[in-house]
N, C-alpha and C positions, 0 to 999 in steps of 0.2 A: 672452712679450712682453719685449723688451729696453729699451723706453723708454715713458714715459707723459707725455702732455701735459695739464696742468691749466690751461686758459686760457693765459696767457703763460709759465707755468712748465713747463720740460721736465725730467723726472726720468729718470735712467738707472741709478740704483742699484737692483739687483735686490731687495735687502732692503726698501727703501722701497716699491717697486712691489708686493711680496708683501703688505706690511702694508695698503696701500691696497686691493688686491683683496680681502683678507680682510674689511675693513670695508665695502667697496662691495657685496659679495655679500650682506651681512646687513642693511645699513641704507640702501643706495641713496644714498650721499653726493652723487654727481654730480647726481642729480635734485633733491635738497634744496637744494643750493647754487646751482643754475641758473647754471652757469659761463659762460653767454653774456654775463653782465653785465661780464665782464672785457674784452670787445671793444667796449663802448660808449664812445664818445669824448665828451669834454666839449664843449658848444656853444662856438662861437668868440666869442659875445658876452659870455661871463663875464669879469668883471674881478676886481681884488684883493679887493673887498668881498664877492664870492661865496665867498671862501675861509674866512670867519670862522666859519661853522658847523663846518667840518672842524677848524679850529684849536681851537675850543671842545671838540670831542670829544677831540682829542689832549691838551688840558690836563686834561680829566677823567681820562683814562687815566693821565696822569702823577701826578695827585693820588692815584689808587688805589694805584699802585705805591709812591710815597713814603710814603703813609699806612700801608700794610702794614709797611714797614720801620720806621717810627716806633713801631708797635704792639709791636714786639719788646722795647722798653725802656720805653715809657710806662706809668706806674702811675696809674690813674684814681681816686685818693683825694685828699681835701683835704690830708692830711698829707704825701703823697709826690709829688703831681702836679708841683709846681714843681721839686722837687729832681730828679725824673726828666727833666724838660725840660732843666735845667742840665747833668745828666749826659750827655744825648744831645748837647748842643751842645759841651761842653768835653772830654769823655772818650772817647766812642764814636768809633772811626775813621770819618771822613767824615760824622759825625753832623751837624755844622754845615751841611754841604752839603745833605744830605737834608732837614733841617728848613728850610733857606733855600729850596730848590726848592719844598717844600710850601707855605711861607708866601707866597712871591711868585707861585707858580703859582695860588694861590687868587685873588689880586688880578687877575692877568692873565685868568683864566677869567671873572671878573665883567665885565671890560672887553670881552672878545671877545663875550660873550653879548649885551651891550647894543648893540655895533656890529652884530652879526648881526641882531638884532631891529629895530634902527633901519633897516637896509637893507630888510628885509622890509616894514616899515610904510610907509616913504616911497615905495617902489616899488609899493605896493598889491598885493603878492603874497599877502596874507592873504585876498583875496577869492575868491569862487566859482571853482573847486571846491576851494580849499585852506583852507577854514575850520578843519577839524580839525587840519591841520598847525599852524595858529596857536594853537589851543587846547593842543595838546601842547607847543608852544614856551613858552606862558605857564606851564604846569605845571613845565617844566624850569627856567624863570627863578626861580620860587618855590623850587624845590628848591635851586638854586644859592645863592640868598640865605640859605636856611635852613642850608646847609652852612657859610656864613660865620659866621652867628650862633651856631650850636651849637659850631663849632670854636674860636671866639674865647675861650670860657670854659676850654677844656681846659688851657692852661698854668697856670691858677689864680694869676695875678698880681693885684696890686691894680687895675691897669687893666682887666683882663678881668672881674674880680669886679664892680666898680662899673658897668661897661658892661652887664653882664648884669642887674644890679639895675635900672638905668634901662630897659633894653630890655623886661624882663618886667613893669615897672610901667606901661608905656604902655597895654596892654589894659585895665587897671583903670579907665581913664577911660570905657570903654563902659558905658552904663546896663544894669542888671540882671545881665548875664552877665560883666561885666568882671572882677570879683574872682574868679569861678570860673575864668576863663581864666588869670589870673595864678597862682593856686594850682596849676592843672594844669601850667603850664609849670615852676614851681619845685618842685613836689612837696611844697609846704608853704607856710607864710607867708613864709619867708626863703630866700635863696639859700644852699644848704648842700650836704652830701654827696649828698643825694638829687637835687638839681638837677644836680650834676656827673655822677652816674651816668646820669641820664635823658638829658642832652645827649650824653654819650659814646655811649650805645646808639643814639640817633637818628642821630648823626653817622657811625657806622661800620657800622650795620646797616640802618636804615629808609630813610634817604635814598639810599645807593648802590643798594639794590634798586629803589627807585622810579625813580631816574634811568636805570638800565639798561633797565627795562621801557619807559619813555616814549621813550628814545632808539631802541630797536628799533622801536616804533610809528612814530616820526617818520621814520626811514630807510625803512621799508617803504612809507609813504605817498608819500615823495619818489620812490622807485623806481617806484612804481605810476603816479603822475601825471606824472612827468617834471619836469625843471628848467624853471622859468618863463622866458619870453622877455622881452626888453626892452619898455618901455612904447612 
């Protein structure tokens, strides 16, 4: 076989074709991917506001890539966190750019999430049979806001420190369980090294895993039920 077509992609390199055949014979990649989805066309009634779900996914991918690059130099300790951020910004080649993309990308991601969910809500797309799509979207919104809250502390500046103090103090207003929630978030009575370590772990491990899982569920349901039509 001198050429291989995967949806809209035509491969003529024999080495790449041999690799594909090797994997296909053992895992059945073509059946798993269901390559017919590449031939599906977007409905003509979609407008600019229908793109914000995809834009949000792109921003999340950008956050993952820039976050991994920042991890190379970031030190999650109260003694070195701020200095490592300054080092990234001033000394690391293009560090200012990577940090800027990560910072502003987080803000843009929150905006696009709210625009996307606003469109879904005002058009009534959350109704039967798409209730579970809405539920997974709410979970993704909570994860996005949690990304912002946990990541805000990581530079360990005066602003981020006191913002975290205020943010973690809010649950303590709840009766009975409020103080327990505050101590759980902080890892103790005060915002300290344990808080920074806890927020860092949640920011780079727990939240990305949860977001990826719910994004997959969200996309699977959309592909299964199709894109909703106009009112």
